[in-house]
C-alpha positions as CSV (number, residue, x, y, z in Angstrom):
1,X,21.7,6.5,-28.3
2,X,21.5,3.2,-28.5
3,X,21.0,0.1,-25.9
4,X,20.3,-3.2,-25.5
5,X,18.5,-5.3,-22.9
6,X,16.8,-8.3,-22.3
7,X,13.1,-8.1,-22.7
8,X,12.1,-8.9,-19.1
9,X,14.4,-6.7,-17.2
10,X,13.0,-3.8,-19.6
11,X,9.1,-5.1,-19.1
12,X,9.5,-5.2,-15.5
13,X,11.3,-1.7,-15.2
14,X,8.8,-0.1,-17.1
15,X,5.5,-1.5,-16.2
16,X,6.7,-0.6,-12.5
17,X,7.8,3.0,-13.6
18,X,4.6,3.6,-15.3
19,X,2.4,3.1,-12.4
20,X,3.0,6.5,-11.2
21,X,2.0,8.1,-14.5
22,X,-0.7,10.4,-13.2
23,X,-4.6,9.8,-14.3
24,X,-5.1,13.6,-15.9
25,X,-1.8,14.8,-16.7
26,X,-1.5,18.7,-16.6
27,X,0.2,19.1,-19.6
28,X,1.3,16.2,-22.2
29,X,5.0,15.5,-21.8
30,X,3.6,14.1,-18.2
31,X,2.4,10.7,-20.3
32,X,6.0,10.2,-20.9
33,X,8.9,8.2,-19.4
34,X,12.1,9.5,-19.5
35,X,15.0,6.6,-20.3
36,X,18.3,7.8,-20.1
37,X,21.5,5.4,-20.7
38,X,24.6,6.2,-19.5
39,X,28.2,5.0,-20.7
40,X,28.8,2.8,-18.0
41,X,26.0,0.6,-18.7
42,X,23.2,1.7,-16.9
43,X,19.7,2.8,-18.0
44,X,17.3,4.9,-16.0
45,X,13.6,4.9,-16.5
46,X,11.8,7.9,-14.6
47,X,8.1,9.2,-14.3
48,X,7.4,12.5,-12.5
49,X,4.4,14.4,-12.3
50,X,5.1,17.2,-10.1
51,X,4.2,15.3,-6.5
52,X,5.4,11.8,-7.2
53,X,8.3,10.2,-9.1
54,X,9.2,6.4,-9.9
55,X,12.9,5.6,-10.9
56,X,14.0,2.3,-12.3
57,X,17.8,1.4,-12.9
58,X,18.6,-1.5,-14.9
59,X,21.8,-3.2,-16.6
60,X,22.3,-2.8,-20.5
61,X,24.5,-3.1,-23.4
62,X,24.7,0.7,-24.0
63,X,26.4,1.3,-27.6
64,X,25.8,5.5,-27.5
65,X,24.5,6.9,-24.2
66,X,21.4,9.4,-24.6
67,X,18.1,10.2,-23.2
68,X,14.7,10.4,-25.0
69,X,11.1,10.6,-23.7
70,X,8.0,8.5,-25.1
71,X,4.7,7.3,-24.4
72,X,5.1,5.4,-21.1
73,X,2.1,3.3,-21.7
74,X,2.7,2.7,-25.3
75,X,6.2,1.5,-24.2
76,X,5.1,-0.4,-21.2
77,X,2.2,-2.0,-23.3
78,X,5.0,-2.9,-25.9
79,X,7.6,-4.4,-23.7
80,X,4.9,-6.9,-22.2
81,X,3.9,-8.0,-25.6
82,X,7.4,-8.9,-27.2
83,X,8.9,-11.8,-27.2
84,X,11.4,-13.4,-25.1
85,X,14.5,-12.2,-26.5
86,X,17.2,-9.1,-26.3
87,X,15.4,-5.5,-27.0
88,X,16.9,-2.8,-29.1
89,X,16.3,0.5,-28.3
90,X,18.3,3.3,-30.9
91,X,17.2,7.1,-31.1
92,X,16.9,8.1,-34.7
93,X,16.2,11.9,-35.2
94,X,12.5,12.6,-33.8
95,X,11.7,8.4,-33.4
96,X,12.8,5.4,-31.2
97,X,13.3,2.5,-33.2
98,X,12.9,-0.8,-31.2
99,X,13.6,-4.2,-32.0
100,X,13.2,-7.7,-30.6
101,X,13.6,-10.4,-32.6
102,X,11.3,-10.0,-36.0
103,X,9.1,-7.4,-34.2
104,X,9.9,-3.9,-35.0
105,X,8.5,-0.7,-33.5
106,X,9.3,3.0,-34.6
107,X,7.6,5.1,-31.5
108,X,7.5,9.2,-31.7
109,X,9.7,11.2,-29.4
110,X,8.6,14.3,-27.1
111,X,10.9,17.1,-26.6
112,X,13.1,16.1,-23.6
113,X,13.9,20.0,-22.7
114,X,10.0,20.3,-21.5
115,X,10.2,17.6,-19.3
116,X,10.3,18.5,-15.4
117,X,13.8,17.8,-13.3
118,X,13.5,15.0,-11.1
119,X,13.6,15.5,-7.6
120,X,16.7,15.2,-5.3
121,X,16.5,12.3,-3.4
122,X,17.0,13.4,0.3
123,X,19.7,11.5,2.7
124,X,18.2,8.3,4.2
125,X,16.5,8.5,7.5
126,X,16.2,4.7,8.4
127,X,16.5,1.1,6.8
128,X,14.0,-1.6,7.1
129,X,13.6,-5.5,5.8
130,X,11.1,-4.9,2.6
131,X,9.4,-8.0,4.0
132,X,8.3,-6.2,7.1
133,X,8.0,-3.1,5.4
134,X,5.8,-4.5,3.1
135,X,3.6,-6.2,5.6
136,X,2.9,-3.1,7.9
137,X,2.1,-1.1,4.8
138,X,-0.3,-3.9,3.7
139,X,-1.7,-4.0,7.1
140,X,-2.5,-0.3,7.6
141,X,-3.5,0.1,3.7
142,X,-6.6,-1.6,3.9
143,X,-7.7,1.3,5.8
144,X,-7.2,4.3,3.6
145,X,-9.9,5.9,2.0
146,X,-10.7,6.0,-1.6
147,X,-13.0,9.1,-1.5
148,X,-10.4,11.6,-3.3
149,X,-12.4,14.3,-2.6
150,X,-10.9,14.0,1.5
151,X,-7.4,13.4,0.4
152,X,-6.1,13.8,4.0
153,X,-7.9,10.3,4.4
154,X,-6.1,8.6,1.7
155,X,-2.8,9.2,3.4
156,X,-1.0,7.2,5.7
157,X,-0.1,8.9,9.1
158,X,3.6,7.9,9.5
159,X,5.4,8.8,13.1
160,X,8.9,8.1,13.7
161,X,10.3,8.1,17.1
162,X,13.9,6.6,17.7
163,X,13.8,2.8,16.4
164,X,9.8,2.8,16.5
165,X,7.8,3.7,13.5
166,X,4.3,3.7,13.2
167,X,1.8,3.9,10.8
168,X,-1.9,5.1,10.9
169,X,-5.0,5.0,8.3
170,X,-8.4,5.7,8.7
171,X,-11.5,5.8,6.1
172,X,-13.8,7.2,9.1
173,X,-15.3,3.8,9.3
174,X,-12.5,1.7,10.6
175,X,-9.0,2.6,12.2
176,X,-5.6,0.3,11.4
177,X,-2.7,1.2,13.4
178,X,0.6,-0.6,12.7
179,X,4.0,-0.3,15.3
180,X,7.5,-1.5,14.1
181,X,11.2,-1.1,14.9
182,X,13.5,-0.2,12.2
183,X,17.2,0.8,12.0
184,X,17.6,4.9,12.2
185,X,20.5,6.5,10.9
186,X,20.4,9.0,14.0
187,X,18.8,7.5,17.5
188,X,17.1,10.4,18.1
189,X,15.0,10.6,14.8
190,X,11.6,12.4,15.2
191,X,9.1,13.0,12.7
192,X,5.9,12.7,11.3
193,X,4.4,13.0,7.9
194,X,1.3,12.2,5.6
195,X,2.0,10.1,2.8
196,X,0.0,8.9,0.1
197,X,-1.6,5.5,0.6
198,X,-1.6,4.4,-3.1
199,X,2.4,5.4,-3.1
200,X,3.0,3.9,0.0
201,X,1.5,0.7,-1.2
202,X,2.8,0.6,-4.7
203,X,6.5,1.5,-3.1
204,X,6.2,-1.2,-0.6
205,X,5.4,-4.0,-3.4
206,X,8.3,-3.1,-5.5
207,X,11.1,-3.1,-3.0
208,X,13.4,-6.1,-2.6
209,X,16.2,-6.4,0.2
210,X,16.7,-3.6,2.5
211,X,14.6,-0.5,2.0
212,X,16.3,3.1,2.8
213,X,13.2,5.5,3.8
214,X,13.9,9.2,3.5
215,X,12.1,12.2,5.0
216,X,13.4,15.2,4.4
217,X,12.9,18.6,2.5
218,X,13.8,18.4,-0.9
219,X,13.9,21.4,-3.5
220,X,12.2,23.4,-0.8
221,X,9.1,21.0,-0.1
222,X,8.9,18.1,2.1
223,X,9.5,14.7,0.9
224,X,9.0,10.6,1.3
225,X,11.5,8.6,-0.1
226,X,11.6,5.2,-0.5
227,X,15.0,3.3,-2.5
228,X,15.6,-0.6,-2.9
229,X,16.8,-3.0,-5.4
230,X,17.8,-0.4,-7.8
231,X,14.0,1.9,-7.6
232,X,13.5,4.6,-6.0
233,X,9.7,6.4,-5.6
234,X,9.6,10.1,-4.1
235,X,6.3,11.9,-3.1
236,X,5.5,15.2,-1.9
237,X,3.6,14.7,1.6
238,X,-0.2,15.8,1.9
239,X,-0.9,19.0,3.3
240,X,-3.3,19.0,6.5
241,X,-4.2,18.0,9.9
242,X,-4.6,14.5,10.5
243,X,-8.0,13.5,12.6
244,X,-6.9,12.9,16.3
245,X,-7.6,8.6,15.7
246,X,-6.0,7.6,18.8
247,X,-8.7,9.0,21.2
248,X,-11.3,6.3,19.2
249,X,-9.3,3.8,21.0
250,X,-11.4,2.9,24.2
251,X,-9.4,3.3,27.6
252,X,-11.1,0.2,29.4
253,X,-12.7,-2.6,27.9
254,X,-15.0,-5.0,29.8
255,X,-15.5,-7.5,27.0
256,X,-13.6,-9.6,25.5
257,X,-13.7,-12.7,23.3
258,X,-10.9,-14.9,21.5
259,X,-11.4,-17.4,18.4
260,X,-9.4,-19.1,16.2
261,X,-8.2,-16.8,13.6
262,X,-8.5,-18.9,10.4
263,X,-12.1,-21.0,11.3
264,X,-13.7,-17.3,12.1
265,X,-11.9,-16.0,8.9
266,X,-14.0,-19.0,6.9
267,X,-17.2,-18.8,8.9
268,X,-17.3,-15.0,7.9
269,X,-16.6,-15.8,4.2
270,X,-20.0,-18.2,4.1
271,X,-22.2,-16.3,5.9
272,X,-21.3,-13.5,3.7
273,X,-22.4,-14.7,0.5
274,X,-26.2,-14.2,1.4
275,X,-25.1,-10.5,3.3
276,X,-26.9,-8.0,0.8
277,X,-24.5,-4.8,-0.3
278,X,-23.9,-2.6,2.5
279,X,-25.9,-4.9,5.1
280,X,-24.2,-5.9,8.1
281,X,-23.2,-9.6,9.9
282,X,-24.4,-9.7,13.4
283,X,-22.3,-10.8,15.9
284,X,-23.6,-12.5,19.0
285,X,-21.2,-13.1,21.7
286,X,-22.8,-15.5,24.3
287,X,-22.4,-18.6,26.2
288,X,-18.9,-19.3,25.2
289,X,-20.1,-18.7,21.5
290,X,-19.7,-16.6,18.8
291,X,-23.2,-16.3,16.3
292,X,-22.6,-15.2,13.1
293,X,-26.2,-14.2,11.2
294,X,-26.9,-12.5,8.0
295,X,-29.8,-12.3,5.8
296,X,-33.4,-11.2,7.0
297,X,-36.8,-11.4,5.8
298,X,-38.1,-13.5,2.9
299,X,-34.3,-13.1,1.6
300,X,-31.4,-15.8,1.8
301,X,-30.3,-16.3,5.5
302,X,-26.9,-17.9,6.9
303,X,-26.1,-18.7,10.5
304,X,-22.8,-20.2,12.0
305,X,-21.4,-20.9,15.6
306,X,-17.9,-20.9,16.6
307,X,-16.4,-21.8,19.9
308,X,-15.0,-18.9,21.8
309,X,-13.5,-17.6,25.0
310,X,-15.8,-15.0,26.2
311,X,-15.1,-12.4,28.9
312,X,-17.5,-10.7,30.5
313,X,-21.3,-10.0,29.6
314,X,-23.3,-10.9,26.4
315,X,-23.3,-8.5,23.7
316,X,-24.6,-8.4,19.9
317,X,-23.3,-6.2,17.4
318,X,-22.6,-6.1,13.7
319,X,-20.0,-5.1,11.3
320,X,-19.7,-4.7,7.3
321,X,-19.0,-8.1,6.1
322,X,-16.3,-6.6,4.0
323,X,-14.6,-4.6,6.4
324,X,-14.2,-7.2,9.1
325,X,-13.0,-9.9,6.1
326,X,-10.3,-7.6,5.4
327,X,-9.3,-7.0,8.8
328,X,-9.2,-10.7,9.6
329,X,-7.2,-11.2,6.8
330,X,-4.5,-9.0,8.5
331,X,-4.2,-11.1,11.6
332,X,-1.0,-13.3,11.8
333,X,-1.9,-15.0,15.2
334,X,-3.7,-18.4,15.4
335,X,-6.0,-16.4,17.4
336,X,-8.1,-13.4,17.4
337,X,-9.5,-11.0,20.2
338,X,-12.4,-9.0,19.8
339,X,-12.2,-6.2,22.8
340,X,-15.9,-4.1,23.4
341,X,-17.5,-2.1,25.1
342,X,-20.9,-1.8,24.2
343,X,-22.9,-2.3,21.0
344,X,-22.7,1.3,19.7
345,X,-19.0,1.5,20.4
346,X,-16.3,0.5,18.0
347,X,-14.4,-3.0,18.4
348,X,-10.6,-3.1,18.5
349,X,-9.3,-6.8,16.6
350,X,-5.9,-7.7,17.4
351,X,-3.6,-10.9,17.2
352,X,-3.2,-13.5,19.8
353,X,-0.9,-16.2,20.4
354,X,-3.1,-18.7,22.6
355,X,-7.0,-18.9,23.8
356,X,-5.6,-17.7,27.2
357,X,-1.9,-15.9,26.0
358,X,-0.6,-12.1,25.7
359,X,-2.3,-10.1,22.7
360,X,0.1,-8.3,20.0
361,X,-0.7,-4.9,20.1
362,X,1.8,-3.9,17.4
363,X,-1.0,-4.2,14.8
364,X,-4.5,-2.7,15.8
365,X,-8.0,-2.9,13.8
366,X,-10.8,-1.0,14.9
367,X,-14.0,-0.9,13.2
368,X,-16.9,1.0,13.3
369,X,-19.9,-1.0,14.4
370,X,-23.8,-1.0,12.0
371,X,-26.8,-2.1,13.8
372,X,-29.3,-2.3,11.1
373,X,-30.2,-5.7,11.2
């Protein structure tokens, strides 16, 4: 088995594929990357841990087809460190010889027969442009939990109804919901799935052009798959019942405030500099302005006022600086709308095209308040 490929092509593909390597592999072979060279000039690099698989296809000059399994992390580190010259990989017995310019490496292989069979990719359910998919995933991804003891909250709930897809994520302190349209293969398609947030985010970032998304059974298990630009990610679904988060959105809103998005982002960033860890920024909505306050007592303090268009009674509440900053960063519109009911109830943040315009319900960011001032 022997092939030659450009250094940047190899490094990019190996780096992407090895992001899926398990942190705590059940068996040593799962730390490997499976490299398969085919006679048609295609080389596939694959990683699989029984739950998530990543496959990248690249073009190469294949002199002799074949397959080998080597340490994924080591190959990725070497590929990134090589000079900008063509790379040759050749299987010699139990070792793979890698040559690039004057650089020479010899890597021990692992038994290919011990590596698990890659899952079958399900048929495409629908297609969406990668740019829109990436943006939607990033908007909800901020609200996924990082607490692995609650795996259900590390997932994104995907709801598909015809040409409409809805993504939901929550970590118990906030909730992000993003709705978009796509091109389904069947107009009557209806499905729901829980997909690991990290897997969804990594897959979205790697895709370009049109992204083909599949949700189906493969090998007797429910699976979600993403394909685009010669790269494929598959993931088994997270099992469990997702909390009924939609009930958190208020049915009626008595107070609204509209501000310029960029001005509020910068003000929150400045005021946050004096907010101690886990202490909130106070938001005071009154008399046509929003006053932000942080810090207390003998510690550093900060105050900043912004013009706001307010409807309803005055209200004072507070939010985690990091959470409010992340939510504002995902608002695309020039203005941001706060919808409130009372200080202890969550706020709903949406984008708005103009101070008196209609708000955009396609992205909603709900944030629980903190009142420990």
